[in-house]
Wavefront OBJ file of the C-alpha trace (Angstrom):
o trace
v 15.922 27.832 -33.946
v 13.871 25.265 -35.655
v 10.899 22.678 -34.343
v 10.507 22.336 -30.714
v 10.426 18.744 -29.362
v 7.889 18.223 -26.612
v 8.439 15.643 -23.742
v 7.366 14.918 -20.128
v 9.349 16.524 -17.229
v 8.793 15.135 -13.737
v 9.402 17.616 -11.621
v 9.309 17.916 -7.553
v 6.268 20.057 -6.664
v 7.938 22.585 -4.543
v 10.213 22.962 -7.684
v 7.152 23.446 -10.111
v 5.647 25.963 -7.555
v 8.677 28.170 -7.142
v 9.341 28.161 -11.051
v 5.772 29.370 -11.431
v 6.289 32.267 -9.550
v 9.963 33.158 -11.137
v 8.319 32.675 -14.840
v 5.424 34.896 -13.700
v 7.421 37.806 -12.097
v 9.232 38.042 -15.412
v 6.120 37.388 -17.574
v 6.929 34.251 -19.274
v 5.270 30.857 -19.061
v 6.466 28.084 -16.715
v 7.663 26.304 -20.096
v 9.253 29.304 -21.346
v 11.070 29.715 -18.087
v 12.798 26.262 -18.459
v 13.768 26.908 -21.475
v 15.176 30.313 -20.834
v 16.984 28.818 -17.907
v 18.168 25.911 -19.774
v 19.312 27.789 -22.825
v 21.255 30.107 -20.293
v 22.974 27.382 -18.355
v 24.052 25.777 -21.703
v 25.460 29.254 -22.981
v 27.549 29.642 -19.670
v 28.719 26.468 -19.939
v 30.211 26.988 -23.775
v 31.798 30.044 -22.396
v 33.373 28.420 -19.282
v 34.471 25.441 -21.735
v 36.099 27.647 -24.330
v 38.281 29.437 -21.981
l 1 2 3 4 5 6 7 8 9 10 11 12 13 14 15 16 17 18 19 20 21 22 23 24 25 26 27 28 29 30 31 32 33 34 35 36 37 38 39 40 41 42 43 44 45 46 47 48 49 50 51
């Protein structure tokens, strides 16, 4: 995958709270959950675009 780049993310407190709970349920960190969701969205987009 290569090196990861850090960046600041501004997020609504309610959204963050839900992400924290979701990440905990799936045994991920919040950062890991965000990465997982972004990667899934990108993969889904590629599949729809390629059709």
